[in-house]
Structure formats: structure tokens, C-alpha cells
One Martini backbone bead per residue (centre of mass of N, CA, C, O) as a GRO file, in nm:
protein
  133
    1MET     BB    1  -3.197  -1.596   4.078
    2ARG     BB    2  -3.194  -1.691   3.786
    3LYS     BB    3  -3.413  -1.499   3.680
    4LEU     BB    4  -3.258  -1.237   3.738
    5LEU     BB    5  -3.013  -1.299   3.563
    6LEU     BB    6  -3.166  -1.345   3.295
    7ALA     BB    7  -3.307  -1.065   3.288
    8SER     BB    8  -3.037  -0.895   3.285
    9LEU     BB    9  -2.939  -1.014   3.001
   10LEU     BB   10  -3.181  -0.898   2.886
   11LEU     BB   11  -3.284  -0.695   2.623
   12LEU     BB   12  -3.418  -0.455   2.473
   13PRO     BB   13  -3.518  -0.332   2.204
   14GLY     BB   14  -3.249  -0.114   2.103
   15GLN     BB   15  -3.025  -0.236   2.339
   16ALA     BB   16  -2.781  -0.314   2.198
   17LEU     BB   17  -2.439  -0.366   2.223
   18ALA     BB   18  -2.421  -0.519   1.939
   19GLY     BB   19  -2.356  -0.527   1.595
   20PRO     BB   20  -2.320  -0.528   1.292
   21PRO     BB   21  -2.116  -0.462   1.065
   22GLU     BB   22  -2.020  -0.250   0.850
   23GLY     BB   23  -2.019  -0.189   0.541
   24VAL     BB   24  -1.873  -0.164   0.252
   25SER     BB   25  -1.824   0.115   0.046
   26GLY     BB   26  -1.634   0.058  -0.234
   27ARG     BB   27  -1.393   0.233  -0.160
   28MET     BB   28  -1.069   0.337  -0.254
   29ALA     BB   29  -0.763   0.445  -0.101
   30LEU     BB   30  -0.529   0.591  -0.307
   31ALA     BB   31  -0.241   0.689  -0.396
   32PRO     BB   32  -0.115   0.905  -0.599
   33ASP     BB   33   0.018   0.845  -0.938
   34GLU     BB   34   0.168   1.062  -1.145
   35VAL     BB   35   0.330   0.886  -1.337
   36ALA     BB   36   0.110   0.689  -1.430
   37ASP     BB   37  -0.085   0.908  -1.529
   38GLY     BB   38   0.111   1.043  -1.731
   39LEU     BB   39   0.164   0.789  -1.905
   40ARG     BB   40  -0.125   0.737  -1.986
   41LYS     BB   41  -0.161   1.009  -2.128
   42TYR     BB   42   0.075   0.981  -2.326
   43ARG     BB   43  -0.035   0.719  -2.475
   44LEU     BB   44  -0.318   0.867  -2.563
   45THR     BB   45  -0.170   1.069  -2.716
   46LYS     BB   46  -0.130   1.198  -3.053
   47GLY     BB   47   0.025   1.448  -3.055
   48ARG     BB   48   0.345   1.554  -3.082
   49LYS     BB   49   0.348   1.801  -2.892
   50GLU     BB   50   0.193   1.675  -2.653
   51ARG     BB   51   0.386   1.438  -2.607
   52GLY     BB   52   0.636   1.610  -2.557
   53ASP     BB   53   0.529   1.763  -2.312
   54LEU     BB   54   0.472   1.518  -2.133
   55LEU     BB   55   0.757   1.398  -2.140
   56CYS     BB   56   0.895   1.642  -2.017
   57ARG     BB   57   0.740   1.653  -1.749
   58LEU     BB   58   0.815   1.370  -1.655
   59ALA     BB   59   1.128   1.397  -1.659
   60LEU     BB   60   1.138   1.655  -1.465
   61ALA     BB   61   0.958   1.539  -1.217
   62SER     BB   62   1.108   1.287  -1.202
   63SER     BB   63   1.331   1.067  -1.013
   64LYS     BB   64   1.436   0.839  -1.206
   65ASP     BB   65   1.210   0.680  -1.326
   66PRO     BB   66   1.179   0.382  -1.493
   67ARG     BB   67   0.919   0.447  -1.655
   68VAL     BB   68   1.036   0.700  -1.793
   69ALA     BB   69   1.285   0.568  -1.919
   70VAL     BB   70   1.123   0.383  -2.103
   71ALA     BB   71   0.975   0.604  -2.259
   72LEU     BB   72   1.235   0.737  -2.363
   73GLY     BB   73   1.351   0.488  -2.505
   74GLU     BB   74   1.108   0.450  -2.697
   75ALA     BB   75   1.135   0.744  -2.824
   76LEU     BB   76   1.397   0.687  -2.989
   77GLY     BB   77   1.214   0.537  -3.224
   78ASP     BB   78   1.088   0.817  -3.269
   79LYS     BB   79   1.121   1.055  -3.508
   80ASP     BB   80   0.984   1.295  -3.346
   81LEU     BB   81   1.110   1.225  -3.033
   82SER     BB   82   1.419   1.160  -3.027
   83PRO     BB   83   1.558   1.433  -2.962
   84LEU     BB   84   1.410   1.480  -2.695
   85ALA     BB   85   1.484   1.213  -2.554
   86ARG     BB   86   1.788   1.257  -2.560
   87ASP     BB   87   1.792   1.519  -2.400
   88LEU     BB   88   1.647   1.403  -2.146
   89LEU     BB   89   1.841   1.176  -2.079
   90ALA     BB   90   2.085   1.367  -2.046
   91GLY     BB   91   1.960   1.617  -1.879
   92CYS     BB   92   1.830   1.424  -1.632
   93GLY     BB   93   2.056   1.189  -1.561
   94TYR     BB   94   2.036   0.900  -1.688
   95VAL     BB   95   2.309   0.861  -1.842
   96MET     BB   96   2.453   1.091  -1.669
   97PRO     BB   97   2.591   1.301  -1.489
   98PRO     BB   98   2.541   1.641  -1.493
   99ASP     BB   99   2.849   1.729  -1.477
  100VAL     BB  100   2.926   1.580  -1.747
  101ILE     BB  101   2.737   1.716  -1.955
  102VAL     BB  102   2.875   1.994  -1.960
  103LEU     BB  103   3.139   1.870  -2.111
  104VAL     BB  104   2.954   1.806  -2.343
  105ILE     BB  105   3.001   1.839  -2.696
  106GLY     BB  106   2.754   1.799  -2.907
  107PRO     BB  107   2.636   1.470  -3.010
  108GLU     BB  108   2.706   1.275  -2.769
  109PRO     BB  109   2.438   1.238  -2.605
  110TYR     BB  110   2.307   1.066  -2.824
  111TYR     BB  111   2.495   0.825  -2.806
  112PHE     BB  112   2.468   0.775  -2.507
  113ALA     BB  113   2.164   0.722  -2.506
  114GLU     BB  114   2.160   0.474  -2.692
  115ASP     BB  115   2.365   0.303  -2.539
  116TRP     BB  116   2.222   0.312  -2.267
  117TRP     BB  117   1.959   0.177  -2.358
  118LYS     BB  118   2.083  -0.092  -2.452
  119ALA     BB  119   2.219  -0.160  -2.168
  120ASN     BB  120   1.932  -0.088  -1.976
  121GLU     BB  121   1.654  -0.200  -2.067
  122ALA     BB  122   1.603  -0.460  -1.903
  123ASP     BB  123   1.627  -0.337  -1.619
  124LEU     BB  124   1.410  -0.116  -1.652
  125ARG     BB  125   1.173  -0.304  -1.716
  126ARG     BB  126   1.185  -0.462  -1.454
  127ARG     BB  127   1.148  -0.217  -1.260
  128ALA     BB  128   0.882  -0.109  -1.392
  129LYS     BB  129   0.705  -0.368  -1.348
  130ALA     BB  130   0.700  -0.328  -1.022
  131LEU     BB  131   0.530  -0.092  -1.089
  132PRO     BB  132   0.288   0.100  -1.143
  133ARG     BB  133   0.070   0.177  -1.435
   0.00000   0.00000   0.00000
């Protein structure tokens, strides 16, 4: 009886019930992060017009992403990009709600943008650091 039981437990080669697990493919499937990709491209771009276009696309496409706000705040110190960055900070609602911006006439958004950046820089950098780069 034991021999019959032992024989029934043995399988012929090629009839294994379980094998080793499949190897890891080496590929990782990550969700695309368009903001991080756009910022990477923005930082690598050299031309003023191209950088301005990328910054504009990022500001208009992202919904107040802190990484974009940091890029806009840093652009305030760039003599070529500072007017665009000020307009984007004010126009995209980073500085104040959009309905208030409509009431502001003249150079005020520029002052609000610079004051806002000084007041919020540390918090934005902390929040941006927690997100993918």
C-alpha cells in the first residue's frame, strides 16, 4: 500500500505541479508625471523664448502645483523671465483668487507676486520637496 501511495506522489519529468516563480522583468510601470517632466525640460532648455513657453504651459496646465509655483518664484529673479513669471503667478491664481485679479489695474500684480513669493517661498519649497522631481 505504501508503495502505491509513494508511486502516486511521484510525477514524471515535465509533469510538475509547480515551478520556480518567473523572474522580474526589470521594467517598472510608473504613472507619468507631466509636471516633473515639464520642469525637467524647462530646466534643461537654454533659450529665453523656449523657457518662457515651457513655463507658460506648465503654469496654465497644472492646478496650482507647488513645484510650478517654485519655478515661477525662481523665475522672478531672472531678468528675462520675471515679467512673464509675475503675470503667470497673478493670472493663474497663485497670488490671489482670479476674481480679485480682475479688479487690480496697473502694476499691482507684480508687487503682489513678489510679496507673495517672499511670504510663501519656504512653505512652497517644503511642499514641492515632498513631490516627485
